[in-house]
PDB file of the backbone (N, CA, C, O) and the ligand in Angstrom, with CONECT records:
HET     ZN  A 101       1
ATOM      1  N   UNK A   1      13.863 -13.376  10.826  1.00  0.00           N
ATOM      2  CA  UNK A   1      14.285 -13.581   9.453  1.00  0.00           C
ATOM      3  C   UNK A   1      14.362 -12.222   8.755  1.00  0.00           C
ATOM      4  O   UNK A   1      13.394 -11.461   8.753  1.00  0.00           O
ATOM      5  N   UNK A   2      15.486 -11.934   8.183  1.00  0.00           N
ATOM      6  CA  UNK A   2      15.688 -10.649   7.503  1.00  0.00           C
ATOM      7  C   UNK A   2      15.065 -10.671   6.119  1.00  0.00           C
ATOM      8  O   UNK A   2      15.051 -11.696   5.437  1.00  0.00           O
ATOM      9  N   UNK A   3      14.548  -9.515   5.721  1.00  0.00           N
ATOM     10  CA  UNK A   3      13.973  -9.371   4.390  1.00  0.00           C
ATOM     11  C   UNK A   3      15.108  -9.216   3.394  1.00  0.00           C
ATOM     12  O   UNK A   3      15.942  -8.321   3.528  1.00  0.00           O
ATOM     13  N   UNK A   4      15.139 -10.079   2.406  1.00  0.00           N
ATOM     14  CA  UNK A   4      16.189 -10.012   1.396  1.00  0.00           C
ATOM     15  C   UNK A   4      15.559  -9.776   0.035  1.00  0.00           C
ATOM     16  O   UNK A   4      14.842 -10.620  -0.501  1.00  0.00           O
ATOM     17  N   UNK A   5      15.847  -8.618  -0.499  1.00  0.00           N
ATOM     18  CA  UNK A   5      15.373  -8.297  -1.849  1.00  0.00           C
ATOM     19  C   UNK A   5      16.582  -7.736  -2.584  1.00  0.00           C
ATOM     20  O   UNK A   5      16.859  -6.538  -2.521  1.00  0.00           O
ATOM     21  N   UNK A   6      17.290  -8.600  -3.272  1.00  0.00           N
ATOM     22  CA  UNK A   6      18.555  -8.200  -3.873  1.00  0.00           C
ATOM     23  C   UNK A   6      18.398  -7.610  -5.266  1.00  0.00           C
ATOM     24  O   UNK A   6      19.345  -7.015  -5.780  1.00  0.00           O
ATOM     25  N   UNK A   7      17.267  -7.751  -5.879  1.00  0.00           N
ATOM     26  CA  UNK A   7      17.058  -7.232  -7.216  1.00  0.00           C
ATOM     27  C   UNK A   7      16.792  -5.735  -7.169  1.00  0.00           C
ATOM     28  O   UNK A   7      16.274  -5.223  -6.177  1.00  0.00           O
ATOM     29  N   UNK A   8      17.147  -5.032  -8.244  1.00  0.00           N
ATOM     30  CA  UNK A   8      16.818  -3.604  -8.324  1.00  0.00           C
ATOM     31  C   UNK A   8      15.484  -3.401  -9.030  1.00  0.00           C
ATOM     32  O   UNK A   8      15.105  -2.267  -9.326  1.00  0.00           O
ATOM     33  N   UNK A   9      14.775  -4.480  -9.300  1.00  0.00           N
ATOM     34  CA  UNK A   9      13.467  -4.393  -9.967  1.00  0.00           C
ATOM     35  C   UNK A   9      12.352  -4.168  -8.954  1.00  0.00           C
ATOM     36  O   UNK A   9      12.474  -4.524  -7.782  1.00  0.00           O
ATOM     37  N   UNK A  10      11.297  -3.590  -9.416  1.00  0.00           N
ATOM     38  CA  UNK A  10      10.111  -3.333  -8.591  1.00  0.00           C
ATOM     39  C   UNK A  10       9.552  -4.650  -8.063  1.00  0.00           C
ATOM     40  O   UNK A  10       9.473  -5.635  -8.798  1.00  0.00           O
ATOM     41  N   UNK A  11       9.164  -4.666  -6.784  1.00  0.00           N
ATOM     42  CA  UNK A  11       8.636  -5.896  -6.189  1.00  0.00           C
ATOM     43  C   UNK A  11       7.204  -6.181  -6.623  1.00  0.00           C
ATOM     44  O   UNK A  11       6.637  -7.213  -6.263  1.00  0.00           O
ATOM     45  N   UNK A  12       6.619  -5.268  -7.396  1.00  0.00           N
ATOM     46  CA  UNK A  12       5.269  -5.526  -7.911  1.00  0.00           C
ATOM     47  C   UNK A  12       5.318  -6.262  -9.250  1.00  0.00           C
ATOM     48  O   UNK A  12       4.291  -6.457  -9.901  1.00  0.00           O
ATOM     49  N   UNK A  13       6.515  -6.665  -9.649  1.00  0.00           N
ATOM     50  CA  UNK A  13       6.721  -7.420 -10.889  1.00  0.00           C
ATOM     51  C   UNK A  13       6.256  -6.677 -12.138  1.00  0.00           C
ATOM     52  O   UNK A  13       5.711  -7.281 -13.062  1.00  0.00           O
ATOM     53  N   UNK A  14       6.473  -5.389 -12.158  1.00  0.00           N
ATOM     54  CA  UNK A  14       6.141  -4.630 -13.368  1.00  0.00           C
ATOM     55  C   UNK A  14       7.324  -4.639 -14.343  1.00  0.00           C
ATOM     56  O   UNK A  14       7.174  -4.265 -15.506  1.00  0.00           O
ATOM     57  N   UNK A  15       8.494  -5.065 -13.869  1.00  0.00           N
ATOM     58  CA  UNK A  15       9.660  -5.180 -14.722  1.00  0.00           C
ATOM     59  C   UNK A  15      10.538  -3.939 -14.768  1.00  0.00           C
ATOM     60  O   UNK A  15      11.559  -3.934 -15.455  1.00  0.00           O
ATOM     61  N   UNK A  16      10.162  -2.899 -14.058  1.00  0.00           N
ATOM     62  CA  UNK A  16      10.922  -1.648 -14.085  1.00  0.00           C
ATOM     63  C   UNK A  16      11.818  -1.543 -12.856  1.00  0.00           C
ATOM     64  O   UNK A  16      11.633  -2.249 -11.865  1.00  0.00           O
ATOM     65  N   UNK A  17      12.801  -0.636 -12.949  1.00  0.00           N
ATOM     66  CA  UNK A  17      13.714  -0.387 -11.838  1.00  0.00           C
ATOM     67  C   UNK A  17      12.965   0.349 -10.727  1.00  0.00           C
ATOM     68  O   UNK A  17      12.158   1.238 -11.000  1.00  0.00           O
ATOM     69  N   UNK A  18      13.233  -0.020  -9.482  1.00  0.00           N
ATOM     70  CA  UNK A  18      12.488   0.545  -8.351  1.00  0.00           C
ATOM     71  C   UNK A  18      13.176   1.767  -7.745  1.00  0.00           C
ATOM     72  O   UNK A  18      13.832   1.669  -6.708  1.00  0.00           O
ATOM     73  N   UNK A  19      13.023   2.895  -8.385  1.00  0.00           N
ATOM     74  CA  UNK A  19      13.430   4.163  -7.785  1.00  0.00           C
ATOM     75  C   UNK A  19      12.350   4.562  -6.795  1.00  0.00           C
ATOM     76  O   UNK A  19      11.238   4.035  -6.833  1.00  0.00           O
ATOM     77  N   UNK A  20      12.673   5.481  -5.920  1.00  0.00           N
ATOM     78  CA  UNK A  20      11.711   5.902  -4.904  1.00  0.00           C
ATOM     79  C   UNK A  20      10.427   6.429  -5.535  1.00  0.00           C
ATOM     80  O   UNK A  20       9.330   6.099  -5.086  1.00  0.00           O
ATOM     81  N   UNK A  21      10.562   7.233  -6.556  1.00  0.00           N
ATOM     82  CA  UNK A  21       9.354   7.774  -7.199  1.00  0.00           C
ATOM     83  C   UNK A  21       8.548   6.659  -7.860  1.00  0.00           C
ATOM     84  O   UNK A  21       7.321   6.724  -7.930  1.00  0.00           O
ATOM     85  N   UNK A  22       9.247   5.642  -8.340  1.00  0.00           N
ATOM     86  CA  UNK A  22       8.539   4.516  -8.949  1.00  0.00           C
ATOM     87  C   UNK A  22       7.699   3.781  -7.903  1.00  0.00           C
ATOM     88  O   UNK A  22       6.536   3.454  -8.141  1.00  0.00           O
ATOM     89  N   UNK A  23       8.306   3.529  -6.745  1.00  0.00           N
ATOM     90  CA  UNK A  23       7.633   2.757  -5.704  1.00  0.00           C
ATOM     91  C   UNK A  23       6.364   3.453  -5.226  1.00  0.00           C
ATOM     92  O   UNK A  23       5.348   2.801  -4.987  1.00  0.00           O
ATOM     93  N   UNK A  24       6.422   4.787  -5.084  1.00  0.00           N
ATOM     94  CA  UNK A  24       5.266   5.491  -4.529  1.00  0.00           C
ATOM     95  C   UNK A  24       4.326   6.073  -5.576  1.00  0.00           C
ATOM     96  O   UNK A  24       3.179   6.389  -5.261  1.00  0.00           O
ATOM     97  N   UNK A  25       4.796   6.223  -6.833  1.00  0.00           N
ATOM     98  CA  UNK A  25       3.937   6.906  -7.784  1.00  0.00           C
ATOM     99  C   UNK A  25       3.960   6.319  -9.187  1.00  0.00           C
ATOM    100  O   UNK A  25       2.900   6.021  -9.739  1.00  0.00           O
ATOM    101  N   UNK A  26       5.127   6.145  -9.776  1.00  0.00           N
ATOM    102  CA  UNK A  26       5.223   5.838 -11.205  1.00  0.00           C
ATOM    103  C   UNK A  26       4.908   4.397 -11.591  1.00  0.00           C
ATOM    104  O   UNK A  26       4.666   4.126 -12.768  1.00  0.00           O
ATOM    105  N   UNK A  27       4.902   3.481 -10.656  1.00  0.00           N
ATOM    106  CA  UNK A  27       4.672   2.078 -11.000  1.00  0.00           C
ATOM    107  C   UNK A  27       3.321   1.940 -11.709  1.00  0.00           C
ATOM    108  O   UNK A  27       2.296   2.370 -11.180  1.00  0.00           O
ATOM    109  N   UNK A  28       3.318   1.348 -12.890  1.00  0.00           N
ATOM    110  CA  UNK A  28       2.053   1.211 -13.624  1.00  0.00           C
ATOM    111  C   UNK A  28       0.999   0.411 -12.858  1.00  0.00           C
ATOM    112  O   UNK A  28      -0.199   0.581 -13.086  1.00  0.00           O
ATOM    113  N   UNK A  29       1.438  -0.446 -11.964  1.00  0.00           N
ATOM    114  CA  UNK A  29       0.478  -1.226 -11.185  1.00  0.00           C
ATOM    115  C   UNK A  29      -0.216  -0.383 -10.119  1.00  0.00           C
ATOM    116  O   UNK A  29      -1.223  -0.812  -9.554  1.00  0.00           O
ATOM    117  N   UNK A  30       0.305   0.805  -9.837  1.00  0.00           N
ATOM    118  CA  UNK A  30      -0.329   1.699  -8.870  1.00  0.00           C
ATOM    119  C   UNK A  30      -1.393   2.585  -9.499  1.00  0.00           C
ATOM    120  O   UNK A  30      -2.263   3.093  -8.792  1.00  0.00           O
ATOM    121  N   UNK A  31      -1.344   2.776 -10.784  1.00  0.00           N
ATOM    122  CA  UNK A  31      -2.267   3.734 -11.403  1.00  0.00           C
ATOM    123  C   UNK A  31      -3.726   3.326 -11.194  1.00  0.00           C
ATOM    124  O   UNK A  31      -4.584   4.185 -10.994  1.00  0.00           O
ATOM    125  N   UNK A  32      -4.008   2.038 -11.238  1.00  0.00           N
ATOM    126  CA  UNK A  32      -5.375   1.567 -10.992  1.00  0.00           C
ATOM    127  C   UNK A  32      -5.793   1.906  -9.564  1.00  0.00           C
ATOM    128  O   UNK A  32      -6.922   2.329  -9.316  1.00  0.00           O
ATOM    129  N   UNK A  33      -4.865   1.714  -8.634  1.00  0.00           N
ATOM    130  CA  UNK A  33      -5.161   2.018  -7.231  1.00  0.00           C
ATOM    131  C   UNK A  33      -5.503   3.495  -7.062  1.00  0.00           C
ATOM    132  O   UNK A  33      -6.519   3.837  -6.455  1.00  0.00           O
ATOM    133  N   UNK A  34      -4.649   4.372  -7.602  1.00  0.00           N
ATOM    134  CA  UNK A  34      -4.880   5.807  -7.422  1.00  0.00           C
ATOM    135  C   UNK A  34      -6.134   6.277  -8.155  1.00  0.00           C
ATOM    136  O   UNK A  34      -6.821   7.181  -7.680  1.00  0.00           O
ATOM    137  N   UNK A  35      -6.437   5.685  -9.289  1.00  0.00           N
ATOM    138  CA  UNK A  35      -7.695   6.027  -9.977  1.00  0.00           C
ATOM    139  C   UNK A  35      -8.900   5.596  -9.142  1.00  0.00           C
ATOM    140  O   UNK A  35      -9.928   6.274  -9.134  1.00  0.00           O
ATOM    141  N   UNK A  36      -8.775   4.477  -8.443  1.00  0.00           N
ATOM    142  CA  UNK A  36      -9.843   4.033  -7.546  1.00  0.00           C
ATOM    143  C   UNK A  36     -10.020   4.990  -6.378  1.00  0.00           C
ATOM    144  O   UNK A  36     -11.146   5.279  -5.970  1.00  0.00           O
ATOM    145  N   UNK A  37      -8.907   5.483  -5.839  1.00  0.00           N
ATOM    146  CA  UNK A  37      -8.975   6.468  -4.755  1.00  0.00           C
ATOM    147  C   UNK A  37      -9.642   7.747  -5.258  1.00  0.00           C
ATOM    148  O   UNK A  37     -10.485   8.325  -4.573  1.00  0.00           O
ATOM    149  N   UNK A  38      -9.263   8.181  -6.448  1.00  0.00           N
ATOM    150  CA  UNK A  38      -9.872   9.375  -7.037  1.00  0.00           C
ATOM    151  C   UNK A  38     -11.390   9.188  -7.168  1.00  0.00           C
ATOM    152  O   UNK A  38     -12.158  10.103  -6.874  1.00  0.00           O
ATOM    153  N   UNK A  39     -11.806   8.026  -7.601  1.00  0.00           N
ATOM    154  CA  UNK A  39     -13.234   7.722  -7.776  1.00  0.00           C
ATOM    155  C   UNK A  39     -13.966   7.727  -6.434  1.00  0.00           C
ATOM    156  O   UNK A  39     -15.078   8.245  -6.335  1.00  0.00           O
ATOM    157  N   UNK A  40     -13.349   7.153  -5.404  1.00  0.00           N
ATOM    158  CA  UNK A  40     -13.987   7.117  -4.083  1.00  0.00           C
ATOM    159  C   UNK A  40     -14.081   8.514  -3.466  1.00  0.00           C
ATOM    160  O   UNK A  40     -15.069   8.837  -2.806  1.00  0.00           O
ATOM    161  N   UNK A  41     -13.064   9.335  -3.679  1.00  0.00           N
ATOM    162  CA  UNK A  41     -13.114  10.709  -3.164  1.00  0.00           C
ATOM    163  C   UNK A  41     -14.204  11.490  -3.879  1.00  0.00           C
ATOM    164  O   UNK A  41     -14.900  12.290  -3.255  1.00  0.00           O
ATOM    165  N   UNK A  42     -14.360  11.273  -5.160  1.00  0.00           N
ATOM    166  CA  UNK A  42     -15.449  11.911  -5.917  1.00  0.00           C
ATOM    167  C   UNK A  42     -16.797  11.482  -5.345  1.00  0.00           C
ATOM    168  O   UNK A  42     -17.711  12.295  -5.204  1.00  0.00           O
ATOM    169  N   UNK A  43     -16.910  10.203  -5.018  1.00  0.00           N
ATOM    170  CA  UNK A  43     -18.151   9.672  -4.477  1.00  0.00           C
ATOM    171  C   UNK A  43     -18.439  10.260  -3.083  1.00  0.00           C
ATOM    172  O   UNK A  43     -19.580  10.605  -2.777  1.00  0.00           O
ATOM    173  N   UNK A  44     -17.402  10.370  -2.246  1.00  0.00           N
ATOM    174  CA  UNK A  44     -17.572  10.842  -0.865  1.00  0.00           C
ATOM    175  C   UNK A  44     -17.758  12.355  -0.773  1.00  0.00           C
ATOM    176  O   UNK A  44     -18.623  12.839  -0.042  1.00  0.00           O
ATOM    177  N   UNK A  45     -16.941  13.096  -1.520  1.00  0.00           N
ATOM    178  CA  UNK A  45     -16.901  14.545  -1.342  1.00  0.00           C
ATOM    179  C   UNK A  45     -17.466  15.323  -2.526  1.00  0.00           C
ATOM    180  O   UNK A  45     -17.669  16.533  -2.430  1.00  0.00           O
ATOM    181  N   UNK A  46     -17.721  14.645  -3.634  1.00  0.00           N
ATOM    182  CA  UNK A  46     -18.233  15.335  -4.819  1.00  0.00           C
ATOM    183  C   UNK A  46     -17.178  16.179  -5.507  1.00  0.00           C
ATOM    184  O   UNK A  46     -17.501  17.136  -6.210  1.00  0.00           O
ATOM    185  N   UNK A  47     -15.919  15.826  -5.307  1.00  0.00           N
ATOM    186  CA  UNK A  47     -14.808  16.585  -5.868  1.00  0.00           C
ATOM    187  C   UNK A  47     -13.911  15.650  -6.661  1.00  0.00           C
ATOM    188  O   UNK A  47     -13.557  14.568  -6.193  1.00  0.00           O
ATOM    189  N   UNK A  48     -13.549  16.071  -7.857  1.00  0.00           N
ATOM    190  CA  UNK A  48     -12.592  15.291  -8.639  1.00  0.00           C
ATOM    191  C   UNK A  48     -11.207  15.854  -8.395  1.00  0.00           C
ATOM    192  O   UNK A  48     -10.908  16.980  -8.794  1.00  0.00           O
ATOM    193  N   UNK A  49     -10.365  15.078  -7.745  1.00  0.00           N
ATOM    194  CA  UNK A  49      -8.991  15.523  -7.492  1.00  0.00           C
ATOM    195  C   UNK A  49      -8.121  15.133  -8.678  1.00  0.00           C
ATOM    196  O   UNK A  49      -8.374  14.131  -9.346  1.00  0.00           O
ATOM    197  N   UNK A  50      -7.113  15.922  -8.926  1.00  0.00           N
ATOM    198  CA  UNK A  50      -6.171  15.609  -9.991  1.00  0.00           C
ATOM    199  C   UNK A  50      -5.199  14.550  -9.503  1.00  0.00           C
ATOM    200  O   UNK A  50      -4.804  14.545  -8.337  1.00  0.00           O
ATOM    201  N   UNK A  51      -4.823  13.669 -10.388  1.00  0.00           N
ATOM    202  CA  UNK A  51      -3.857  12.635 -10.025  1.00  0.00           C
ATOM    203  C   UNK A  51      -2.448  13.195 -10.218  1.00  0.00           C
ATOM    204  O   UNK A  51      -1.786  12.938 -11.223  1.00  0.00           O
ATOM    205  N   UNK A  52      -2.019  13.960  -9.230  1.00  0.00           N
ATOM    206  CA  UNK A  52      -0.690  14.572  -9.234  1.00  0.00           C
ATOM    207  C   UNK A  52       0.035  14.147  -7.960  1.00  0.00           C
ATOM    208  O   UNK A  52      -0.564  14.142  -6.885  1.00  0.00           O
ATOM    209  N   UNK A  53       1.312  13.793  -8.065  1.00  0.00           N
ATOM    210  CA  UNK A  53       2.037  13.357  -6.859  1.00  0.00           C
ATOM    211  C   UNK A  53       2.131  14.435  -5.789  1.00  0.00           C
ATOM    212  O   UNK A  53       2.177  14.111  -4.602  1.00  0.00           O
ATOM    213  N   UNK A  54       2.162  15.702  -6.172  1.00  0.00           N
ATOM    214  CA  UNK A  54       2.228  16.745  -5.140  1.00  0.00           C
ATOM    215  C   UNK A  54       0.969  16.741  -4.285  1.00  0.00           C
ATOM    216  O   UNK A  54       1.028  17.042  -3.092  1.00  0.00           O
ATOM    217  N   UNK A  55      -0.142  16.411  -4.870  1.00  0.00           N
ATOM    218  CA  UNK A  55      -1.389  16.323  -4.115  1.00  0.00           C
ATOM    219  C   UNK A  55      -1.509  14.977  -3.410  1.00  0.00           C
ATOM    220  O   UNK A  55      -1.710  14.922  -2.196  1.00  0.00           O
ATOM    221  N   UNK A  56      -1.387  13.907  -4.163  1.00  0.00           N
ATOM    222  CA  UNK A  56      -1.663  12.570  -3.633  1.00  0.00           C
ATOM    223  C   UNK A  56      -0.596  12.113  -2.644  1.00  0.00           C
ATOM    224  O   UNK A  56      -0.929  11.615  -1.568  1.00  0.00           O
ATOM    225  N   UNK A  57       0.666  12.271  -2.987  1.00  0.00           N
ATOM    226  CA  UNK A  57       1.746  11.754  -2.145  1.00  0.00           C
ATOM    227  C   UNK A  57       2.171  12.758  -1.081  1.00  0.00           C
ATOM    228  O   UNK A  57       2.332  12.403   0.087  1.00  0.00           O
ATOM    229  N   UNK A  58       2.352  14.002  -1.486  1.00  0.00           N
ATOM    230  CA  UNK A  58       2.847  15.002  -0.541  1.00  0.00           C
ATOM    231  C   UNK A  58       1.730  15.711   0.224  1.00  0.00           C
ATOM    232  O   UNK A  58       1.989  16.352   1.243  1.00  0.00           O
ATOM    233  N   UNK A  59       0.502  15.601  -0.253  1.00  0.00           N
ATOM    234  CA  UNK A  59      -0.623  16.224   0.446  1.00  0.00           C
ATOM    235  C   UNK A  59      -0.638  17.736   0.333  1.00  0.00           C
ATOM    236  O   UNK A  59      -1.200  18.423   1.185  1.00  0.00           O
ATOM    237  N   UNK A  60      -0.020  18.255  -0.721  1.00  0.00           N
ATOM    238  CA  UNK A  60       0.012  19.706  -0.922  1.00  0.00           C
ATOM    239  C   UNK A  60      -1.129  20.089  -1.855  1.00  0.00           C
ATOM    240  O   UNK A  60      -1.120  19.744  -3.036  1.00  0.00           O
ATOM    241  N   UNK A  61      -2.089  20.789  -1.328  1.00  0.00           N
ATOM    242  CA  UNK A  61      -3.180  21.261  -2.175  1.00  0.00           C
ATOM    243  C   UNK A  61      -3.755  22.550  -1.598  1.00  0.00           C
ATOM    244  O   UNK A  61      -3.755  22.791  -0.391  1.00  0.00           O
ATOM    245  N   UNK A  62      -4.231  23.343  -2.506  1.00  0.00           N
ATOM    246  CA  UNK A  62      -4.830  24.614  -2.111  1.00  0.00           C
ATOM    247  C   UNK A  62      -6.072  24.852  -2.953  1.00  0.00           C
ATOM    248  O   UNK A  62      -6.077  24.629  -4.164  1.00  0.00           O
ATOM    249  N   UNK A  63      -7.110  25.302  -2.294  1.00  0.00           N
ATOM    250  CA  UNK A  63      -8.332  25.740  -2.962  1.00  0.00           C
ATOM    251  C   UNK A  63      -8.976  24.685  -3.861  1.00  0.00           C
ATOM    252  O   UNK A  63      -9.594  25.017  -4.872  1.00  0.00           O
ATOM    253  N   UNK A  64      -8.832  23.432  -3.493  1.00  0.00           N
ATOM    254  CA  UNK A  64      -9.550  22.395  -4.234  1.00  0.00           C
ATOM    255  C   UNK A  64     -10.999  22.396  -3.790  1.00  0.00           C
ATOM    256  O   UNK A  64     -11.924  22.288  -4.596  1.00  0.00           O
ATOM    257  N   UNK A  65     -11.168  22.521  -2.471  1.00  0.00           N
ATOM    258  CA  UNK A  65     -12.499  22.533  -1.874  1.00  0.00           C
ATOM    259  C   UNK A  65     -12.616  23.784  -1.004  1.00  0.00           C
ATOM    260  O   UNK A  65     -11.703  24.093  -0.237  1.00  0.00           O
ATOM    261  N   UNK A  66     -13.703  24.484  -1.116  1.00  0.00           N
ATOM    262  CA  UNK A  66     -13.909  25.678  -0.302  1.00  0.00           C
ATOM    263  C   UNK A  66     -14.377  25.328   1.110  1.00  0.00           C
ATOM    264  O   UNK A  66     -14.090  26.060   2.057  1.00  0.00           O
ATOM    265  N   UNK A  67     -15.090  24.226   1.252  1.00  0.00           N
ATOM    266  CA  UNK A  67     -15.622  23.783   2.531  1.00  0.00           C
ATOM    267  C   UNK A  67     -14.494  23.214   3.399  1.00  0.00           C
ATOM    268  O   UNK A  67     -13.855  22.231   3.024  1.00  0.00           O
ATOM    269  N   UNK A  68     -14.249  23.844   4.574  1.00  0.00           N
ATOM    270  CA  UNK A  68     -13.127  23.423   5.428  1.00  0.00           C
ATOM    271  C   UNK A  68     -13.301  22.014   5.969  1.00  0.00           C
ATOM    272  O   UNK A  68     -12.322  21.284   6.125  1.00  0.00           O
ATOM    273  N   UNK A  69     -14.541  21.624   6.258  1.00  0.00           N
ATOM    274  CA  UNK A  69     -14.744  20.274   6.798  1.00  0.00           C
ATOM    275  C   UNK A  69     -14.462  19.225   5.717  1.00  0.00           C
ATOM    276  O   UNK A  69     -13.927  18.158   6.014  1.00  0.00           O
ATOM    277  N   UNK A  70     -14.817  19.523   4.481  1.00  0.00           N
ATOM    278  CA  UNK A  70     -14.499  18.598   3.390  1.00  0.00           C
ATOM    279  C   UNK A  70     -12.996  18.562   3.126  1.00  0.00           C
ATOM    280  O   UNK A  70     -12.451  17.515   2.779  1.00  0.00           O
ATOM    281  N   UNK A  71     -12.334  19.688   3.288  1.00  0.00           N
ATOM    282  CA  UNK A  71     -10.881  19.720   3.132  1.00  0.00           C
ATOM    283  C   UNK A  71     -10.220  18.827   4.172  1.00  0.00           C
ATOM    284  O   UNK A  71      -9.271  18.104   3.872  1.00  0.00           O
ATOM    285  N   UNK A  72     -10.731  18.886   5.392  1.00  0.00           N
ATOM    286  CA  UNK A  72     -10.211  18.050   6.472  1.00  0.00           C
ATOM    287  C   UNK A  72     -10.416  16.564   6.150  1.00  0.00           C
ATOM    288  O   UNK A  72      -9.512  15.748   6.325  1.00  0.00           O
ATOM    289  N   UNK A  73     -11.615  16.235   5.680  1.00  0.00           N
ATOM    290  CA  UNK A  73     -11.901  14.836   5.317  1.00  0.00           C
ATOM    291  C   UNK A  73     -10.995  14.391   4.165  1.00  0.00           C
ATOM    292  O   UNK A  73     -10.511  13.260   4.160  1.00  0.00           O
ATOM    293  N   UNK A  74     -10.767  15.271   3.197  1.00  0.00           N
ATOM    294  CA  UNK A  74      -9.882  14.933   2.079  1.00  0.00           C
ATOM    295  C   UNK A  74      -8.472  14.627   2.572  1.00  0.00           C
ATOM    296  O   UNK A  74      -7.842  13.673   2.115  1.00  0.00           O
ATOM    297  N   UNK A  75      -7.978  15.437   3.504  1.00  0.00           N
ATOM    298  CA  UNK A  75      -6.642  15.178   4.058  1.00  0.00           C
ATOM    299  C   UNK A  75      -6.585  13.811   4.716  1.00  0.00           C
ATOM    300  O   UNK A  75      -5.617  13.073   4.533  1.00  0.00           O
ATOM    301  N   UNK A  76      -7.608  13.469   5.477  1.00  0.00           N
ATOM    302  CA  UNK A  76      -7.645  12.168   6.153  1.00  0.00           C
ATOM    303  C   UNK A  76      -7.711  11.039   5.132  1.00  0.00           C
ATOM    304  O   UNK A  76      -7.010  10.037   5.268  1.00  0.00           O
ATOM    305  N   UNK A  77      -8.545  11.195   4.115  1.00  0.00           N
ATOM    306  CA  UNK A  77      -8.668  10.149   3.095  1.00  0.00           C
ATOM    307  C   UNK A  77      -7.346   9.930   2.360  1.00  0.00           C
ATOM    308  O   UNK A  77      -6.988   8.794   2.046  1.00  0.00           O
ATOM    309  N   UNK A  78      -6.631  11.004   2.088  1.00  0.00           N
ATOM    310  CA  UNK A  78      -5.358  10.870   1.391  1.00  0.00           C
ATOM    311  C   UNK A  78      -4.296  10.211   2.276  1.00  0.00           C
ATOM    312  O   UNK A  78      -3.474   9.432   1.793  1.00  0.00           O
ATOM    313  N   UNK A  79      -4.318  10.523   3.553  1.00  0.00           N
ATOM    314  CA  UNK A  79      -3.385   9.853   4.475  1.00  0.00           C
ATOM    315  C   UNK A  79      -3.684   8.356   4.508  1.00  0.00           C
ATOM    316  O   UNK A  79      -2.775   7.529   4.433  1.00  0.00           O
ATOM    317  N   UNK A  80      -4.955   8.021   4.618  1.00  0.00           N
ATOM    318  CA  UNK A  80      -5.340   6.610   4.637  1.00  0.00           C
ATOM    319  C   UNK A  80      -4.971   5.923   3.326  1.00  0.00           C
ATOM    320  O   UNK A  80      -4.519   4.778   3.334  1.00  0.00           O
ATOM    321  N   UNK A  81      -5.155   6.598   2.223  1.00  0.00           N
ATOM    322  CA  UNK A  81      -4.841   6.013   0.911  1.00  0.00           C
ATOM    323  C   UNK A  81      -3.341   5.742   0.788  1.00  0.00           C
ATOM    324  O   UNK A  81      -2.935   4.724   0.227  1.00  0.00           O
ATOM    325  N   UNK A  82      -2.529   6.643   1.307  1.00  0.00           N
ATOM    326  CA  UNK A  82      -1.079   6.445   1.235  1.00  0.00           C
ATOM    327  C   UNK A  82      -0.635   5.265   2.098  1.00  0.00           C
ATOM    328  O   UNK A  82       0.317   4.565   1.752  1.00  0.00           O
ATOM    329  N   UNK A  83      -1.311   5.047   3.201  1.00  0.00           N
ATOM    330  CA  UNK A  83      -0.949   3.923   4.082  1.00  0.00           C
ATOM    331  C   UNK A  83      -1.259   2.615   3.406  1.00  0.00           C
ATOM    332  O   UNK A  83      -1.027   1.552   3.981  1.00  0.00           O
TER     333      UNK A  83
HETATM  334 ZN    ZN A 101       6.602  -1.264 -10.486  1.00  0.00          ZN2+
END
């Protein structure tokens, strides 16, 4: 059975048009999710990450954490969060 989604609206029923940036970042229904991820990373690593798409979605960050092992864990957590 083929997936049919003929509307240009977001499938999360937020009422907005589903552009690529909306689907992965701008959807208001995602902000709670990303704030939860930020909170869990703070709990795990003791670091407050900024909620920026370049960091969260693209994984581009520099000098957030000096500890290389924590940086590695942060990369893994962000990959898991995106999935
Ligand atoms: Zn939406």
